[in-house]
N, CA, C and O atoms as a Tripos MOL2 file, in Angstrom:
@<TRIPOS>MOLECULE
protein
  292   291    73     0     0
PROTEIN
NO_CHARGES

@<TRIPOS>ATOM
      1 N           0.5720   -1.3320    0.0370 N.3       1 UNK1
      2 CA         -0.3550    0.0630   -0.3010 C.3       1 UNK1
      3 C           1.0460    1.1260    0.0560 C.2       1 UNK1
      4 O           0.7670    2.0980   -0.6460 O.2       1 UNK1
      5 N           2.0370    1.3770    0.5750 N.am      2 UNK2
      6 CA          2.7540    2.0950    0.9030 C.3       2 UNK2
      7 C           3.7240    2.9720   -0.3640 C.2       2 UNK2
      8 O           3.9760    4.1430   -0.6470 O.2       2 UNK2
      9 N           4.0980    1.4400   -0.9430 N.am      3 UNK3
     10 CA          4.4110    1.7160   -2.2940 C.3       3 UNK3
     11 C           3.4930    2.2060   -3.2500 C.2       3 UNK3
     12 O           4.0070    3.0880   -3.9370 O.2       3 UNK3
     13 N           2.4130    1.9730   -3.5190 N.am      4 UNK4
     14 CA          1.5750    2.5810   -4.4320 C.3       4 UNK4
     15 C           1.1240    4.4590   -4.2740 C.2       4 UNK4
     16 O           1.0500    5.4120   -5.0500 O.2       4 UNK4
     17 N           0.9210    4.2320   -2.8710 N.am      5 UNK5
     18 CA          0.4500    5.8870   -2.8030 C.3       5 UNK5
     19 C           1.9710    6.3380   -3.1610 C.2       5 UNK5
     20 O           2.2050    6.7710   -4.2900 O.2       5 UNK5
     21 N           2.6790    6.2650   -2.4940 N.am      6 UNK6
     22 CA          4.1770    6.4020   -2.6720 C.3       6 UNK6
     23 C           4.6120    6.6340   -4.8050 C.2       6 UNK6
     24 O           5.2650    7.4610   -5.4400 O.2       6 UNK6
     25 N           4.0460    5.7640   -5.0710 N.am      7 UNK7
     26 CA          4.0510    5.8570   -7.0540 C.3       7 UNK7
     27 C           3.3560    7.0360   -7.3300 C.2       7 UNK7
     28 O           3.6200    8.0790   -7.9280 O.2       7 UNK7
     29 N           2.2780    6.5310   -6.6560 N.am      8 UNK8
     30 CA          0.9410    8.0580   -7.3980 C.3       8 UNK8
     31 C           1.5210    9.0610   -6.8620 C.2       8 UNK8
     32 O           1.8590    9.9390   -7.6570 O.2       8 UNK8
     33 N           1.8310    9.2870   -5.4090 N.am      9 UNK9
     34 CA          2.2250   10.6180   -5.4850 C.3       9 UNK9
     35 C           3.8580   11.0560   -6.1170 C.2       9 UNK9
     36 O           4.3210   12.1860   -6.2710 O.2       9 UNK9
     37 N           4.3030   10.1220   -6.3170 N.am     10 UNK10
     38 CA          5.3320   10.9000   -7.0940 C.3      10 UNK10
     39 C           5.1330   11.1300   -8.7960 C.2      10 UNK10
     40 O           5.9010   11.8730   -9.4060 O.2      10 UNK10
     41 N           4.3880   10.6460   -9.2490 N.am     11 UNK11
     42 CA          3.5670   10.9190  -10.3530 C.3      11 UNK11
     43 C           2.9510   12.0870  -10.2130 C.2      11 UNK11
     44 O           3.3680   13.0660  -10.8310 O.2      11 UNK11
     45 N           2.0920   12.1520   -9.5560 N.am     12 UNK12
     46 CA          1.5590   13.5880   -9.6330 C.3      12 UNK12
     47 C           2.2450   14.8860   -9.3330 C.2      12 UNK12
     48 O           1.9530   15.9860   -9.8020 O.2      12 UNK12
     49 N           3.3850   14.5430   -8.3160 N.am     13 UNK13
     50 CA          4.2310   15.8030   -8.4000 C.3      13 UNK13
     51 C           4.9830   16.0020   -9.8880 C.2      13 UNK13
     52 O           5.1360   17.0400  -10.5320 O.2      13 UNK13
     53 N           5.4430   14.4740  -10.2340 N.am     14 UNK14
     54 CA          5.5750   15.2500  -11.6100 C.3      14 UNK14
     55 C           4.9570   15.6510  -12.5680 C.2      14 UNK14
     56 O           5.3260   16.3820  -13.4880 O.2      14 UNK14
     57 N           3.9910   15.1730  -12.3690 N.am     15 UNK15
     58 CA          3.1950   15.7690  -13.7350 C.3      15 UNK15
     59 C           2.6970   17.7320  -13.3560 C.2      15 UNK15
     60 O           2.5520   18.6630  -14.1490 O.2      15 UNK15
     61 N           2.5950   17.6970  -12.1860 N.am     16 UNK16
     62 CA          2.6780   19.2200  -11.7320 C.3      16 UNK16
     63 C           3.9140   19.6030  -12.1170 C.2      16 UNK16
     64 O           3.8320   20.4780  -12.9790 O.2      16 UNK16
     65 N           4.8250   19.3680  -11.8900 N.am     17 UNK17
     66 CA          6.3480   20.2820  -12.5130 C.3      17 UNK17
     67 C           5.7970   20.0690  -14.0570 C.2      17 UNK17
     68 O           5.6890   21.1060  -14.7120 O.2      17 UNK17
     69 N           5.5010   19.0420  -14.5910 N.am     18 UNK18
     70 CA          5.6620   19.2710  -16.1360 C.3      18 UNK18
     71 C           4.3280   20.2500  -16.8060 C.2      18 UNK18
     72 O           4.1700   20.2500  -18.0270 O.2      18 UNK18
     73 N           3.6900   20.8130  -16.1850 N.am     19 UNK19
     74 CA          2.3870   21.3560  -15.9730 C.3      19 UNK19
     75 C           2.8780   22.7350  -16.3570 C.2      19 UNK19
     76 O           2.6640   23.5150  -17.2850 O.2      19 UNK19
     77 N           3.7070   22.7130  -15.1460 N.am     20 UNK20
     78 CA          4.0930   24.3610  -15.3760 C.3      20 UNK20
     79 C           5.1230   24.6670  -16.3230 C.2      20 UNK20
     80 O           5.2620   25.8870  -16.4070 O.2      20 UNK20
     81 N           5.8280   24.0820  -17.0010 N.am     21 UNK21
     82 CA          6.3400   24.3160  -18.2620 C.3      21 UNK21
     83 C           5.5750   24.9260  -19.2660 C.2      21 UNK21
     84 O           6.0640   25.7990  -19.9830 O.2      21 UNK21
     85 N           4.2660   24.4910  -19.3940 N.am     22 UNK22
     86 CA          3.1920   24.8000  -20.7150 C.3      22 UNK22
     87 C           3.3220   26.3200  -20.3410 C.2      22 UNK22
     88 O           3.7410   26.7770  -21.4040 O.2      22 UNK22
     89 N           3.2140   27.3930  -19.4630 N.am     23 UNK23
     90 CA          2.5040   28.1080  -19.1310 C.3      23 UNK23
     91 C           3.9470   29.1200  -19.7820 C.2      23 UNK23
     92 O           5.1080   28.7150  -19.7250 O.2      23 UNK23
     93 N           3.4850   30.6220  -20.4420 N.am     24 UNK24
     94 CA          4.4230   31.4290  -21.1020 C.3      24 UNK24
     95 C           4.9800   32.2680  -20.1370 C.2      24 UNK24
     96 O           4.2290   32.9830  -19.4740 O.2      24 UNK24
     97 N           6.2070   32.2860  -19.9570 N.am     25 UNK25
     98 CA          6.4970   33.1710  -18.6160 C.3      25 UNK25
     99 C           7.5990   34.1480  -20.0110 C.2      25 UNK25
    100 O           8.0650   33.6840  -21.0520 O.2      25 UNK25
    101 N           7.7180   35.8000  -19.3690 N.am     26 UNK26
    102 CA          8.1790   36.0810  -20.4420 C.3      26 UNK26
    103 C           9.9090   36.6420  -19.7350 C.2      26 UNK26
    104 O          10.0730   37.4330  -18.8070 O.2      26 UNK26
    105 N          10.7090   36.1130  -20.3280 N.am     27 UNK27
    106 CA         11.8820   35.9240  -20.0620 C.3      27 UNK27
    107 C          12.4500   37.4090  -20.1980 C.2      27 UNK27
    108 O          12.5230   38.0950  -21.2170 O.2      27 UNK27
    109 N          12.7940   37.6840  -19.0290 N.am     28 UNK28
    110 CA         13.3030   39.2490  -19.0100 C.3      28 UNK28
    111 C          14.6690   39.3850  -18.0930 C.2      28 UNK28
    112 O          14.5030   39.1010  -16.9070 O.2      28 UNK28
    113 N          16.0120   39.7860  -18.4930 N.am     29 UNK29
    114 CA         17.1560   39.7660  -18.3980 C.3      29 UNK29
    115 C          17.5460   41.2540  -17.7000 C.2      29 UNK29
    116 O          17.5140   42.2810  -18.3780 O.2      29 UNK29
    117 N          17.9710   41.2580  -16.0640 N.am     30 UNK30
    118 CA         17.9650   42.4510  -15.9330 C.3      30 UNK30
    119 C          19.3490   43.1470  -16.2480 C.2      30 UNK30
    120 O          19.5100   44.3430  -16.0060 O.2      30 UNK30
    121 N          20.1580   42.5020  -16.6950 N.am     31 UNK31
    122 CA         21.0340   43.2730  -17.2680 C.3      31 UNK31
    123 C          20.7720   43.6570  -18.5750 C.2      31 UNK31
    124 O          21.6920   44.3340  -19.0330 O.2      31 UNK31
    125 N          20.0600   43.5140  -19.1680 N.am     32 UNK32
    126 CA         19.2250   44.1010  -20.3670 C.3      32 UNK32
    127 C          18.9350   45.6410  -20.0340 C.2      32 UNK32
    128 O          19.5340   46.5440  -20.6180 O.2      32 UNK32
    129 N          18.1270   45.8290  -19.2120 N.am     33 UNK33
    130 CA         17.7030   46.8840  -18.6760 C.3      33 UNK33
    131 C          18.7320   48.0990  -18.3370 C.2      33 UNK33
    132 O          18.5900   49.3010  -18.5600 O.2      33 UNK33
    133 N          19.9340   47.3250  -17.6570 N.am     34 UNK34
    134 CA         21.2840   48.0760  -17.4020 C.3      34 UNK34
    135 C          22.0320   48.5890  -18.2970 C.2      34 UNK34
    136 O          22.6470   49.6390  -18.1140 O.2      34 UNK34
    137 N          22.0710   47.8830  -19.4180 N.am     35 UNK35
    138 CA         22.8410   47.9390  -20.1580 C.3      35 UNK35
    139 C          21.8530   49.0410  -21.6660 C.2      35 UNK35
    140 O          22.3050   49.7480  -22.5670 O.2      35 UNK35
    141 N          20.7970   48.7700  -21.3730 N.am     36 UNK36
    142 CA         19.9460   49.7020  -22.1880 C.3      36 UNK36
    143 C          20.4570   51.3570  -21.6040 C.2      36 UNK36
    144 O          21.0380   52.2390  -22.2360 O.2      36 UNK36
    145 N          20.0350   51.3450  -20.3310 N.am     37 UNK37
    146 CA         20.2430   53.0330  -19.7730 C.3      37 UNK37
    147 C          21.5100   53.3180  -19.1990 C.2      37 UNK37
    148 O          21.8400   54.1240  -18.3290 O.2      37 UNK37
    149 N          22.3240   52.2670  -20.0470 N.am     38 UNK38
    150 CA         24.2470   52.5610  -19.4410 C.3      38 UNK38
    151 C          24.6740   52.9930  -18.3830 C.2      38 UNK38
    152 O          25.5410   53.8400  -18.1670 O.2      38 UNK38
    153 N          23.6250   51.9900  -17.2410 N.am     39 UNK39
    154 CA         24.0020   52.0300  -15.7830 C.3      39 UNK39
    155 C          24.9600   50.7580  -15.8500 C.2      39 UNK39
    156 O          25.7780   50.8250  -14.9310 O.2      39 UNK39
    157 N          25.1700   49.3230  -16.8440 N.am     40 UNK40
    158 CA         26.0870   48.5100  -16.6360 C.3      40 UNK40
    159 C          27.3380   49.0510  -16.5290 C.2      40 UNK40
    160 O          28.0690   48.3440  -15.8360 O.2      40 UNK40
    161 N          28.0220   50.3430  -17.0870 N.am     41 UNK41
    162 CA         29.3250   50.8350  -16.6460 C.3      41 UNK41
    163 C          29.4450   50.9960  -14.9750 C.2      41 UNK41
    164 O          30.2970   50.4170  -14.3010 O.2      41 UNK41
    165 N          28.5460   51.7870  -14.5130 N.am     42 UNK42
    166 CA         28.3890   51.7230  -13.3210 C.3      42 UNK42
    167 C          28.3940   50.7100  -12.3010 C.2      42 UNK42
    168 O          28.9890   50.8980  -11.2400 O.2      42 UNK42
    169 N          27.8520   49.7880  -12.5190 N.am     43 UNK43
    170 CA         27.8330   48.2030  -11.9950 C.3      43 UNK43
    171 C          29.2720   47.5580  -11.8110 C.2      43 UNK43
    172 O          29.8180   47.0430  -10.8350 O.2      43 UNK43
    173 N          29.6790   47.7830  -13.1220 N.am     44 UNK44
    174 CA         30.8330   47.5180  -13.2860 C.3      44 UNK44
    175 C          32.2670   47.7770  -12.5560 C.2      44 UNK44
    176 O          33.1740   47.0810  -12.0990 O.2      44 UNK44
    177 N          31.8680   49.6330  -12.7480 N.am     45 UNK45
    178 CA         33.0560   50.0500  -12.2340 C.3      45 UNK45
    179 C          33.0320   49.6760  -10.7070 C.2      45 UNK45
    180 O          34.0520   49.3890  -10.0800 O.2      45 UNK45
    181 N          31.5630   49.7140  -10.0850 N.am     46 UNK46
    182 CA         31.5630   49.3760   -8.5770 C.3      46 UNK46
    183 C          32.5570   48.1160   -8.2060 C.2      46 UNK46
    184 O          33.5660   47.9390   -7.5220 O.2      46 UNK46
    185 N          31.6050   47.2670   -9.1350 N.am     47 UNK47
    186 CA         32.3810   45.7380   -8.8380 C.3      47 UNK47
    187 C          34.1880   45.8170   -8.6510 C.2      47 UNK47
    188 O          34.8830   45.4180   -7.7160 O.2      47 UNK47
    189 N          34.5540   46.4500   -9.8570 N.am     48 UNK48
    190 CA         35.8810   46.6180   -9.8500 C.3      48 UNK48
    191 C          36.5260   47.1210   -8.7200 C.2      48 UNK48
    192 O          37.3470   46.4480   -8.0980 O.2      48 UNK48
    193 N          36.1480   48.4910   -8.3480 N.am     49 UNK49
    194 CA         36.7960   48.9710   -6.9120 C.3      49 UNK49
    195 C          36.7050   48.2240   -6.0400 C.2      49 UNK49
    196 O          37.7920   48.0020   -5.5070 O.2      49 UNK49
    197 N          35.5300   47.4840   -5.4420 N.am     50 UNK50
    198 CA         35.3690   46.4330   -4.5260 C.3      50 UNK50
    199 C          36.6010   45.7050   -4.5560 C.2      50 UNK50
    200 O          37.4230   45.7350   -3.6400 O.2      50 UNK50
    201 N          36.7520   44.9080   -5.8490 N.am     51 UNK51
    202 CA         37.6880   43.8340   -6.0820 C.3      51 UNK51
    203 C          39.3210   44.6130   -6.0610 C.2      51 UNK51
    204 O          40.3770   44.1360   -5.6460 O.2      51 UNK51
    205 N          39.0990   45.7390   -6.5660 N.am     52 UNK52
    206 CA         40.6860   46.4480   -6.6790 C.3      52 UNK52
    207 C          40.9950   46.6310   -4.6150 C.2      52 UNK52
    208 O          42.1450   46.3720   -4.2610 O.2      52 UNK52
    209 N          40.5000   46.8330   -4.0650 N.am     53 UNK53
    210 CA         39.9510   46.9220   -2.5390 C.3      53 UNK53
    211 C          40.4420   46.0020   -2.1910 C.2      53 UNK53
    212 O          41.5590   46.0600   -1.6760 O.2      53 UNK53
    213 N          39.7750   44.8230   -2.3500 N.am     54 UNK54
    214 CA         40.1130   43.5120   -1.4680 C.3      54 UNK54
    215 C          41.2570   43.0180   -2.1800 C.2      54 UNK54
    216 O          41.8500   42.1610   -1.5250 O.2      54 UNK54
    217 N          41.7680   43.2650   -3.2970 N.am     55 UNK55
    218 CA         43.3230   42.5260   -4.0350 C.3      55 UNK55
    219 C          44.2910   43.6790   -2.5300 C.2      55 UNK55
    220 O          44.9340   43.1480   -1.6250 O.2      55 UNK55
    221 N          44.1240   45.1210   -2.6680 N.am     56 UNK56
    222 CA         45.1960   45.9000   -1.7000 C.3      56 UNK56
    223 C          45.2900   45.5060   -0.2040 C.2      56 UNK56
    224 O          46.3040   45.5050    0.4950 O.2      56 UNK56
    225 N          43.9680   45.1570    0.1590 N.am     57 UNK57
    226 CA         43.9180   44.8170    1.5110 C.3      57 UNK57
    227 C          44.7470   43.2830    1.6870 C.2      57 UNK57
    228 O          45.6300   43.3560    2.5420 O.2      57 UNK57
    229 N          44.6360   42.1040    1.1220 N.am     58 UNK58
    230 CA         45.3000   41.0310    1.0570 C.3      58 UNK58
    231 C          46.2430   40.8180    0.4020 C.2      58 UNK58
    232 O          46.6960   39.7060    0.1310 O.2      58 UNK58
    233 N          46.8240   42.2900   -0.0700 N.am     59 UNK59
    234 CA         48.5040   42.1500   -0.0220 C.3      59 UNK59
    235 C          49.0940   43.3050    0.9700 C.2      59 UNK59
    236 O          50.3120   43.3710    0.8030 O.2      59 UNK59
    237 N          48.7030   44.0950    1.7980 N.am     60 UNK60
    238 CA         49.0870   44.4930    2.8990 C.3      60 UNK60
    239 C          49.0480   43.5800    4.2160 C.2      60 UNK60
    240 O          49.8670   43.5430    5.1350 O.2      60 UNK60
    241 N          47.5850   42.6870    4.0050 N.am     61 UNK61
    242 CA         47.7280   41.7880    5.3320 C.3      61 UNK61
    243 C          49.1440   40.7630    4.8330 C.2      61 UNK61
    244 O          49.8760   40.3250    5.7200 O.2      61 UNK61
    245 N          49.3870   40.4920    3.5900 N.am     62 UNK62
    246 CA         50.9150   39.4650    3.3920 C.3      62 UNK62
    247 C          51.8540   40.2520    3.5770 C.2      62 UNK62
    248 O          52.9680   39.7700    3.7810 O.2      62 UNK62
    249 N          51.7190   41.3380    3.5650 N.am     63 UNK63
    250 CA         52.8890   42.3210    3.7460 C.3      63 UNK63
    251 C          53.3980   41.8710    5.4040 C.2      63 UNK63
    252 O          54.4810   41.3780    5.7220 O.2      63 UNK63
    253 N          52.3630   42.1820    6.2040 N.am     64 UNK64
    254 CA         52.3130   42.5670    7.4820 C.3      64 UNK64
    255 C          52.6420   41.0350    8.2220 C.2      64 UNK64
    256 O          53.2290   40.8350    9.2850 O.2      64 UNK64
    257 N          52.2080   40.3050    7.5260 N.am     65 UNK65
    258 CA         52.2610   38.9540    8.0710 C.3      65 UNK65
    259 C          53.9930   38.2500    7.7970 C.2      65 UNK65
    260 O          54.6300   37.5680    8.6000 O.2      65 UNK65
    261 N          54.4560   38.7320    6.2970 N.am     66 UNK66
    262 CA         55.8140   38.7300    6.2380 C.3      66 UNK66
    263 C          56.7710   39.3240    7.4150 C.2      66 UNK66
    264 O          57.5980   38.8290    8.1810 O.2      66 UNK66
    265 N          56.2790   40.5570    7.1940 N.am     67 UNK67
    266 CA         57.0800   40.9940    8.4370 C.3      67 UNK67
    267 C          57.3440   40.7120    9.7930 C.2      67 UNK67
    268 O          58.3740   40.9870   10.4080 O.2      67 UNK67
    269 N          56.1220   40.0220   10.2990 N.am     68 UNK68
    270 CA         56.0870   39.6480   11.7600 C.3      68 UNK68
    271 C          57.1570   38.0540   11.4610 C.2      68 UNK68
    272 O          58.1080   37.7130   12.1630 O.2      68 UNK68
    273 N          56.5470   37.2130   10.0570 N.am     69 UNK69
    274 CA         57.4750   36.4310   10.5530 C.3      69 UNK69
    275 C          58.5950   36.5430   10.5660 C.2      69 UNK69
    276 O          59.2100   35.6340   11.1220 O.2      69 UNK69
    277 N          59.4700   37.8020    9.9130 N.am     70 UNK70
    278 CA         60.7740   37.6190    9.8830 C.3      70 UNK70
    279 C          61.3710   38.1860   11.3150 C.2      70 UNK70
    280 O          62.2870   37.8290   12.0560 O.2      70 UNK70
    281 N          60.6660   38.9530   11.3280 N.am     71 UNK71
    282 CA         61.0300   39.2590   13.1720 C.3      71 UNK71
    283 C          60.8960   38.8150   14.1290 C.2      71 UNK71
    284 O          61.4310   39.2750   15.1370 O.2      71 UNK71
    285 N          59.9160   37.4730   14.1280 N.am     72 UNK72
    286 CA         60.2090   36.6360   15.2780 C.3      72 UNK72
    287 C          61.2800   35.4300   14.8960 C.2      72 UNK72
    288 O          61.1710   34.4550   15.6390 O.2      72 UNK72
    289 N          62.0810   35.3470   14.0840 N.am     73 UNK73
    290 CA         63.0540   34.8300   13.9610 C.3      73 UNK73
    291 C          64.2900   35.2410   14.8780 C.2      73 UNK73
    292 O          65.3730   34.6710   14.7460 O.2      73 UNK73
@<TRIPOS>BOND
     1     1     2 1
     2     2     3 1
     3     3     4 2
     4     3     5 am
     5     5     6 1
     6     6     7 1
     7     7     8 2
     8     7     9 am
     9     9    10 1
    10    10    11 1
    11    11    12 2
    12    11    13 am
    13    13    14 1
    14    14    15 1
    15    15    16 2
    16    15    17 am
    17    17    18 1
    18    18    19 1
    19    19    20 2
    20    19    21 am
    21    21    22 1
    22    22    23 1
    23    23    24 2
    24    23    25 am
    25    25    26 1
    26    26    27 1
    27    27    28 2
    28    27    29 am
    29    29    30 1
    30    30    31 1
    31    31    32 2
    32    31    33 am
    33    33    34 1
    34    34    35 1
    35    35    36 2
    36    35    37 am
    37    37    38 1
    38    38    39 1
    39    39    40 2
    40    39    41 am
    41    41    42 1
    42    42    43 1
    43    43    44 2
    44    43    45 am
    45    45    46 1
    46    46    47 1
    47    47    48 2
    48    47    49 am
    49    49    50 1
    50    50    51 1
    51    51    52 2
    52    51    53 am
    53    53    54 1
    54    54    55 1
    55    55    56 2
    56    55    57 am
    57    57    58 1
    58    58    59 1
    59    59    60 2
    60    59    61 am
    61    61    62 1
    62    62    63 1
    63    63    64 2
    64    63    65 am
    65    65    66 1
    66    66    67 1
    67    67    68 2
    68    67    69 am
    69    69    70 1
    70    70    71 1
    71    71    72 2
    72    71    73 am
    73    73    74 1
    74    74    75 1
    75    75    76 2
    76    75    77 am
    77    77    78 1
    78    78    79 1
    79    79    80 2
    80    79    81 am
    81    81    82 1
    82    82    83 1
    83    83    84 2
    84    83    85 am
    85    85    86 1
    86    86    87 1
    87    87    88 2
    88    87    89 am
    89    89    90 1
    90    90    91 1
    91    91    92 2
    92    91    93 am
    93    93    94 1
    94    94    95 1
    95    95    96 2
    96    95    97 am
    97    97    98 1
    98    98    99 1
    99    99   100 2
   100    99   101 am
   101   101   102 1
   102   102   103 1
   103   103   104 2
   104   103   105 am
   105   105   106 1
   106   106   107 1
   107   107   108 2
   108   107   109 am
   109   109   110 1
   110   110   111 1
   111   111   112 2
   112   111   113 am
   113   113   114 1
   114   114   115 1
   115   115   116 2
   116   115   117 am
   117   117   118 1
   118   118   119 1
   119   119   120 2
   120   119   121 am
   121   121   122 1
   122   122   123 1
   123   123   124 2
   124   123   125 am
   125   125   126 1
   126   126   127 1
   127   127   128 2
   128   127   129 am
   129   129   130 1
   130   130   131 1
   131   131   132 2
   132   131   133 am
   133   133   134 1
   134   134   135 1
   135   135   136 2
   136   135   137 am
   137   137   138 1
   138   138   139 1
   139   139   140 2
   140   139   141 am
   141   141   142 1
   142   142   143 1
   143   143   144 2
   144   143   145 am
   145   145   146 1
   146   146   147 1
   147   147   148 2
   148   147   149 am
   149   149   150 1
   150   150   151 1
   151   151   152 2
   152   151   153 am
   153   153   154 1
   154   154   155 1
   155   155   156 2
   156   155   157 am
   157   157   158 1
   158   158   159 1
   159   159   160 2
   160   159   161 am
   161   161   162 1
   162   162   163 1
   163   163   164 2
   164   163   165 am
   165   165   166 1
   166   166   167 1
   167   167   168 2
   168   167   169 am
   169   169   170 1
   170   170   171 1
   171   171   172 2
   172   171   173 am
   173   173   174 1
   174   174   175 1
   175   175   176 2
   176   175   177 am
   177   177   178 1
   178   178   179 1
   179   179   180 2
   180   179   181 am
   181   181   182 1
   182   182   183 1
   183   183   184 2
   184   183   185 am
   185   185   186 1
   186   186   187 1
   187   187   188 2
   188   187   189 am
   189   189   190 1
   190   190   191 1
   191   191   192 2
   192   191   193 am
   193   193   194 1
   194   194   195 1
   195   195   196 2
   196   195   197 am
   197   197   198 1
   198   198   199 1
   199   199   200 2
   200   199   201 am
   201   201   202 1
   202   202   203 1
   203   203   204 2
   204   203   205 am
   205   205   206 1
   206   206   207 1
   207   207   208 2
   208   207   209 am
   209   209   210 1
   210   210   211 1
   211   211   212 2
   212   211   213 am
   213   213   214 1
   214   214   215 1
   215   215   216 2
   216   215   217 am
   217   217   218 1
   218   218   219 1
   219   219   220 2
   220   219   221 am
   221   221   222 1
   222   222   223 1
   223   223   224 2
   224   223   225 am
   225   225   226 1
   226   226   227 1
   227   227   228 2
   228   227   229 am
   229   229   230 1
   230   230   231 1
   231   231   232 2
   232   231   233 am
   233   233   234 1
   234   234   235 1
   235   235   236 2
   236   235   237 am
   237   237   238 1
   238   238   239 1
   239   239   240 2
   240   239   241 am
   241   241   242 1
   242   242   243 1
   243   243   244 2
   244   243   245 am
   245   245   246 1
   246   246   247 1
   247   247   248 2
   248   247   249 am
   249   249   250 1
   250   250   251 1
   251   251   252 2
   252   251   253 am
   253   253   254 1
   254   254   255 1
   255   255   256 2
   256   255   257 am
   257   257   258 1
   258   258   259 1
   259   259   260 2
   260   259   261 am
   261   261   262 1
   262   262   263 1
   263   263   264 2
   264   263   265 am
   265   265   266 1
   266   266   267 1
   267   267   268 2
   268   267   269 am
   269   269   270 1
   270   270   271 1
   271   271   272 2
   272   271   273 am
   273   273   274 1
   274   274   275 1
   275   275   276 2
   276   275   277 am
   277   277   278 1
   278   278   279 1
   279   279   280 2
   280   279   281 am
   281   281   282 1
   282   282   283 1
   283   283   284 2
   284   283   285 am
   285   285   286 1
   286   286   287 1
   287   287   288 2
   288   287   289 am
   289   289   290 1
   290   290   291 1
   291   291   292 2
@<TRIPOS>SUBSTRUCTURE
     1 UNK1         2 RESIDUE 1 A UNK
     2 UNK2         6 RESIDUE 1 A UNK
     3 UNK3        10 RESIDUE 1 A UNK
     4 UNK4        14 RESIDUE 1 A UNK
     5 UNK5        18 RESIDUE 1 A UNK
     6 UNK6        22 RESIDUE 1 A UNK
     7 UNK7        26 RESIDUE 1 A UNK
     8 UNK8        30 RESIDUE 1 A UNK
     9 UNK9        34 RESIDUE 1 A UNK
    10 UNK10       38 RESIDUE 1 A UNK
    11 UNK11       42 RESIDUE 1 A UNK
    12 UNK12       46 RESIDUE 1 A UNK
    13 UNK13       50 RESIDUE 1 A UNK
    14 UNK14       54 RESIDUE 1 A UNK
    15 UNK15       58 RESIDUE 1 A UNK
    16 UNK16       62 RESIDUE 1 A UNK
    17 UNK17       66 RESIDUE 1 A UNK
    18 UNK18       70 RESIDUE 1 A UNK
    19 UNK19       74 RESIDUE 1 A UNK
    20 UNK20       78 RESIDUE 1 A UNK
    21 UNK21       82 RESIDUE 1 A UNK
    22 UNK22       86 RESIDUE 1 A UNK
    23 UNK23       90 RESIDUE 1 A UNK
    24 UNK24       94 RESIDUE 1 A UNK
    25 UNK25       98 RESIDUE 1 A UNK
    26 UNK26      102 RESIDUE 1 A UNK
    27 UNK27      106 RESIDUE 1 A UNK
    28 UNK28      110 RESIDUE 1 A UNK
    29 UNK29      114 RESIDUE 1 A UNK
    30 UNK30      118 RESIDUE 1 A UNK
    31 UNK31      122 RESIDUE 1 A UNK
    32 UNK32      126 RESIDUE 1 A UNK
    33 UNK33      130 RESIDUE 1 A UNK
    34 UNK34      134 RESIDUE 1 A UNK
    35 UNK35      138 RESIDUE 1 A UNK
    36 UNK36      142 RESIDUE 1 A UNK
    37 UNK37      146 RESIDUE 1 A UNK
    38 UNK38      150 RESIDUE 1 A UNK
    39 UNK39      154 RESIDUE 1 A UNK
    40 UNK40      158 RESIDUE 1 A UNK
    41 UNK41      162 RESIDUE 1 A UNK
    42 UNK42      166 RESIDUE 1 A UNK
    43 UNK43      170 RESIDUE 1 A UNK
    44 UNK44      174 RESIDUE 1 A UNK
    45 UNK45      178 RESIDUE 1 A UNK
    46 UNK46      182 RESIDUE 1 A UNK
    47 UNK47      186 RESIDUE 1 A UNK
    48 UNK48      190 RESIDUE 1 A UNK
    49 UNK49      194 RESIDUE 1 A UNK
    50 UNK50      198 RESIDUE 1 A UNK
    51 UNK51      202 RESIDUE 1 A UNK
    52 UNK52      206 RESIDUE 1 A UNK
    53 UNK53      210 RESIDUE 1 A UNK
    54 UNK54      214 RESIDUE 1 A UNK
    55 UNK55      218 RESIDUE 1 A UNK
    56 UNK56      222 RESIDUE 1 A UNK
    57 UNK57      226 RESIDUE 1 A UNK
    58 UNK58      230 RESIDUE 1 A UNK
    59 UNK59      234 RESIDUE 1 A UNK
    60 UNK60      238 RESIDUE 1 A UNK
    61 UNK61      242 RESIDUE 1 A UNK
    62 UNK62      246 RESIDUE 1 A UNK
    63 UNK63      250 RESIDUE 1 A UNK
    64 UNK64      254 RESIDUE 1 A UNK
    65 UNK65      258 RESIDUE 1 A UNK
    66 UNK66      262 RESIDUE 1 A UNK
    67 UNK67      266 RESIDUE 1 A UNK
    68 UNK68      270 RESIDUE 1 A UNK
    69 UNK69      274 RESIDUE 1 A UNK
    70 UNK70      278 RESIDUE 1 A UNK
    71 UNK71      282 RESIDUE 1 A UNK
    72 UNK72      286 RESIDUE 1 A UNK
    73 UNK73      290 RESIDUE 1 A UNK
């Protein structure tokens, strides 16, 4: 009885999942609006600024650790 119930439940879930694919869902690309407005360059500049800041921070921490290691010898 449990097998039959589980099989029917699985088939029902699969049927519901496939029925959702038949709906027409408009595909919108969030980057498309940013590109059209020219704001994508602002987003890119902010991302690059954050990455550059992270790299500078990691390099400075590495130098400090190297100095501490050298002084501890």
